[in-house]
N, C-alpha and C positions, 0 to 999 in steps of 0.2 A: 637616495638618488642613484640612477643608474651608474655603473662603473664603465666610462667608456672605454678604457683600455683592456678590459676583460681580465683584470687581475684582482687578486685579493688584497688586503691591507698589508701584507708583507711582500708584495710584488710579484708573488708566484701567479702563472697562469690559471685561470679558472677551468676546472674540469666541466665536461658537459653536464653532469648531474649534480654540480655544487654552485647553482647560480640563482637560486631562489632569493637571496639578498639583495640582488640588483634591483629588485621592483619593490617599491614601498606601497603602492596601492594597486588595486585592480584596474588594469589598464589593458589595451590590446596586446601589449608586449607580454604581460603576465599570462593572458589567456593563451597566447602563442606558445609560451614556455610550457603551461600545463598540458595543451594539446600535443605539441611536438616532442616534448622530452619526459614529462612525468607520467602521463598515460601510457605511452608505449613501455616505459620502464616497469609500471605496475602490471601491465599485460604480460611482459616477457617473465615475470614471476608468478604467473598463473592467476592473477586478479582479473575477474571479467567486468569490464567497464563498458557501458552503453556509449555508443557513439551519438545516440539521439539526445540532444540537449533538451527536448521537452520532457523525455523519460527521466533524465537525470535531475531535472528542477523539480519534477512532480515527486519522485522517490526521496529527494533530500529535504523537501519541505513538508510533505504530507504527515500529519500526525494521526489522522483517522478520518472516517466517513460516517455520517449518521443520516439515515433514510427514514421516513415516517409515512404511513399511511393511517388515514382516520377511518376506522371500521365501525359500522353500526353495533351498538351494544345489543344483547340478547333481548332486552325490553323494547329496543327500537326507539327509544326517546332521547338518546344522545349518542356520541361516538366516542370511541376510546382509541388511543394511539397504539399502533403496531409498528415497531422499530426493527431496523437492521442497523448494527453497528459493527465497524471494522476498525480495529485498533491497528495502525501502520506500524507493526514491529518490524524486525530485521528481515524476517521471512517474506513479508508484503513487499517491503521495499526491493528486495532482491528479485521477486516475481515481476514487479514494475520494470525494474532495469533490463531484466532479460525479455522482456516483451510477452511474458506468459500470463496474460490477463485472465484466460480461461481457468486457470488454476485457483484464482483468487475465490470464486464461488465455492469450490470443493473445500477450500480452507475455512470460508466462514460457515459451512454445514457441519464440517467435522471438528472444528475448534472446541477444545474442552475449557478454553479461557472464558471466564464468565463475562468478561468486558466485551467479547466479540461474539455476536450471534446473528443468526440470518432471520429474515421474514418469517420463513415456515417455522423456525424455533420460538418465535415469539407468538405467532399466530397459534400455535400448538399450546403454549403456556396459557394464553388468553382463553381458548376454547376449554381447556382442562380446568380452569378456574371458574367456568361458567359465565365469563363476561361477554362472550360472543357465542353466536350459533354456529353449527357446522357449516351450513350453506355459505354464510358471509365469509368464514375462514377460508373456505375452498375458492371462493370468487375472488378474494383479494390476494391470494397465494400466487408467487411466480411460478410455483411447480406443485399443482393441486394433487397430481398423482403421488407424490412423494408425501404430502401433507396428510392425504387420506390413509396411506400406509402408516404413518406415525400414529395417526389417530386408532388404528387397529393395534397398536402395539409393536409394529415392525419398524425398527431402526436399522438402516444400512449405513455402514461407514463408508465414506468416500476417500 
């Protein structure tokens, strides 16, 4: 429960930075405490914290993204999934908090982590394995020029 006198158990006045025990659940007072005291304290120590609650919520809860396109097979009788997978690691969360969304695509393209890859990387893999034809790979690519360069053996690190 809240300490109405603003004193600790020994009767000493509480300092501005030692009041977290006053709140025993997430209430408006606790949120106010975080916004008015803890976030400015962290920022004063050089920690960058987004003021946008939506960005904080997404960065704090996102574990990853999976996107899929169904591409016709080389034989043309069925479809095969082409995937784009982004694992939300500390770097991705930081980019989201800082509002640098445009850098996430570059991270997808350049990431050596096998769990994270772009549509172009997967389309290239499917084309190289002979599962899809070149025309369909380029048609479904978000960046056909880059994919065509990859197909020629040219890989540019971003």
